[in-house]
N, C-alpha and C positions, 0 to 999 in steps of 0.2 A: 412335758410332751409341749406345754405351753411355749417354753424357753425355744424348743426346736421349730415351731411353727413362725415364731417371729423371727429367726434367723433366715429360714428359709423364706419369709414373705420379704425380709430385707433384702436378699438376694437377688430376687425376683425385680424387685425394683431396681436395682442396678442395673441387673442385665436390659430391663427394658431402656433406662436412661442412655445406655452405651449405644443401642442399636437405633437409635430414633434418630431418622435421615435429618440432614442439615445443609444441601445444597452446597458443602464447600468446607466440611470437615469437622462439626463437630459444634457444641454449644459454647458461647462466648465466656470468658472465665470470669466475668463479673455476674453471671447470670441474667445480663438484660437483655439478651436476645441470640439468635444462632449468627455463627460467622459463615462467611461465604468466600471462598478462595478464588480468585480470578486468575489463571495463568494466561499469559499475554505474550506469544510468541511473533517475532517479525525477523525480518533479515538483515536490517542494516547495523552498523557497527554502535559503539557506545557514543562515540563523539558526533554520531550525526543527528541532525535536529527531531528527528522523529522518537528516537530513544531518547534524548535530553527532554522533550516534553511530555515523553510517558512517564519519564521519574518522577515529572510535576502532577500529573495525572495520578499516578500510586501514591503520592504524599497525601492530595488532596481525600481521595478516597478513603485512605487509613484513618486520617485523623478526623473527618467529619463524620465518619459512621462511627467515631467512637469505638475502633475496632472491629466492628462488626464487618467490614469488606477488607480482604488482604488481597494484594497484588503481587504476583512474582512476575519477573520481567525474563524473558529469553530472547536476548538477541542474536546478530549474527548468523541466523538460521540454525543454532544449535538443535532446535528442535525438529525441523522441517526446512530443507533445503532449496523449497522453492513457494512460493507465495500459493499457489494453487493447490499445494498438499496442506498448508496452514489453512486456507479457507476449509478444505474439506476436514478437518480437524476440527475446527468450529462448528460447521454443520452437525458434525456427528456427537458433538459434546466432548470429545479427546480433550480439546481445550477451551478456555470461556472467549479469549478473544485475540485476533489479530490486526496487523495494520499492511494491508497489501496494497500494492499498486493496484490502481483500478482497472487496469488492462486485465488483468488476472480474473476479476469477477466475471469478465463476459462469459467466461465459460460456464456459470451458472446461470447467466441471465444475459441474453444477448442483446439487449437494449442498450447495456454500457459500452457496446461497441462503440456506439457514436462517439465516446469521448476519446478513441484510438485514432479518429480519422485525422490525417495529415493536416497542419495547418488551418485549424479548425479556429483558435484563439489566437488573438494577435498579443494578448497583452493579461494580467493578471486580473486585472477590472472586469474584462468579458469573460474570463472564467469563474470569479468568483458570483457574477450576476447569474450564470446557469446553474453551478454547483449548490450554491446556498439559497436559491429561490425555488419555486415550485417545481421544476423541472427536476431538479437534484432530489428534491425530499421526496417527491413521487417515486424516483428510482431506488432511493435507499428503503422506501416503505415497502417496495413489492419484493425486498429480499425475505422478507417474511415467510413467502410461499419457500423458500428454501431452507426455515429455520434458523434463519440468519437475521441478527437487529443491526439494520444500518442506521449508526449512530452520527457520524458527519464524515463531510470529504475535510482532507488536508491536501498537504502537496510534497511532492518530489520536485515540481518545476519543469521548467522549459529542457526538453531533451535534445543534444548536440550530438553529432556525430564523429566518432574515432576510427584512425585505422593504423596500419603501421606500414603503409606504402608510400605515403608522400602526401603534401598537402592537397585538399579538394578545392579545385579552381575551376571544374567543370563536370559535366555529368560524365566525360570520358575518364576521370579518373578514378572512378567507383566501379565501374563495368567489370562483373564478375568476381569481386573479393566476396570472401567467405565470410557472410554477416551474420551474428546473432543477433536475435530479437527476442523481445518479452512472449511468454506463451499468451500471443495474440493474434490470430488469424489476420487482423487487419495490420497489426504491424509488419508481419511477415508478408502480407502481399504489398504493403506500402515499399519496401525495399526491392522486393523481386521487380515491382514496376519501375524501379530507378536504375535497374539492369544488374542487380547485386544478385548473389546465390545466398539466399537467407533462409533463416531456420530458427526456431526458437530454442533456448537452452538453457537449465536451472541456473539462477543467479548465484548461486552458493556456491558453484563449483566452475563458473566462469573465469576466473584469473589465471586457474590450471590450464584450462581449455585456449586461453589467449597464450599464455606462456608456451604451450606445446604446439601451437599454431594449427590448431582444430578451426581456429576464425582468425580471420584478418582483421575485422572490424565489429563495432558495438556503437551502442548508442545509448545515452544515460545522461540525467541531469549532473552538473558541475559538482555537488556535493558527494554523489557517488564515485566519482572520477578520483576524487580525492581521499576520501575517508576507507576506500577500498583498495588503495595503491593501483588502480587501474594504469596511471603514469608508468608504471614501471615495467607495463605489457603493451602500452599502446604510445606509440611515437606524435600522432597528429590528432589534434581536436580541432574541427571547424564546427563555428558557432550557430548551426542552422535552425536551433529554436523549431523543429520539424513538428514536434508534439508539446501541448501542455500536458504535464502527468500528475494528474491528481492521485492520493493516496485515499484510504477509507478506514476509519475506526470501525471493526467489525465485534460483535456479539454474539454469541449463542441465543436465539431468542428464547428457548424454553427456559434456559439461565435467567434471563432476564425478568420475563414474565413472572419467573417463582421467586422474585425478591419483591420484597415488602415495597408499598408505594413509596415510601420516603427514600428508601435506597435506589430504587428507579431514577426519582426524580433526581437523586445527587449525581448518579453516573451520566444522566443526561446534560446536566450544567458542568460537570466536570470536562465532559467531552467537548462542549463549547469552548470551554476556554483551553482546552488541549488545542484545538483548531486554531484559534487566534494568537497561542504563542509559538504554535511550529511552524505556522506560516511567516511568522515575521522573523523568526530564528532561520528559516530555510532561506530565505531572501539575503539575511545579513551572511550565512555562509556561504551561499551562491559567489557573492562579491570577493569574500577573503578568500575562499580555496580556489578560486579562478587565478589569484595572483602567486598563489603557493603551486599551483600546478606549473604556471610559468617557470617558478625559481626553482622547481623539481627537473627541468628541461622538457617539458612536455612544448610543442610547436602550436601555439593557439592563433588559428585565423579567421579574421571576420568575414564572411561570403559575401559577394558582390551580390547587388540586386538583380542583376543578369543570372546569376547561378539558382538564387531562389525561385527565381520564375521558371525557370526552366524544370526545377522541382516540382513545383506548384501544377505546370503544364502534363508533367508525366505521371502525377499519382492522381490527377482527375479521375482516371479509370476506377481509382479504389472504392470512390462515392459511389460509383455506379453498380459496382460490384456487389456492394454490401446494401445498397438501397434497402432491399427487401428484407435481410436480416434484421436491420435496426429498425425499420417500419420508415416510410416517408414521411408522414405525421411528425414522429419525434424528431427526425432529422430537420425539417423545415421548422418545427417550435425552437430548435438551439440555434439554428441558424439567424431566424429573425429577432431571437433575444439578443444576440451580439452585434447586432446591424445599429 
């Protein structure tokens, strides 16, 4: 009888151990603590700067946590075809992390629309001053209300305009073109203000849409034109630099708060290192990939000052249209910070 009791007792202990929650998939093999699995999904390819820096992020977390943190990377939109869907998945805890274009975050917090405004930043230094300062940190902190931990801003870089009809030398050259935009009301309003027929469309399906003629034009940073082979379905690139496009490293807030303090600190430290590496690599790739685009036969045009000025005048209405949504105070803070 005693033997039977001991066997049953041991079985109960085993069942209890197997059923104990671990926020990520079980106890560490060495018994030093729980393991936490991070699924990180994003849209870009493996040779783009965001993914390359994410590999360094993964390595740091896994090595310096002694295996308590495990990171699974899912590039190329293999889990979610759009940033919005990936952000929703993080918010709901279906995955733990994503790296979206900040334009898509405005669907969850309208304050982020401020970064979608055209010609807001003239150079990287202005953008970093705002994003890495009090304004940017405040916006990242506000995402906790959406169950999202905003870690850092990184970048896709300045965005440029491409099309299949011809070089853009005047506003008349883009009138009526079917234009794909990010899932951002500000972006869509910007190109409609320029006289285009603009609408948002999921990035993961964009190549096919361009190939089939659903859209005539698009806009993106140089790196995405090259790594996603858009030069195969777009003939002309005009270096408008109309928007500086940040990305953001986001984590499910409940997951973050459930980590031990030392692992939280490691995630923050790794995120800051990710930001530095990714930005440096992004700018390096922009220079290299622009030459590759030319070699692939894409016609690259530098716009005249007159053209850019005419763009700025036409899109001023967008600032007025979204001032109430963004908030006049926030908009003025950003504009003062870059002056």
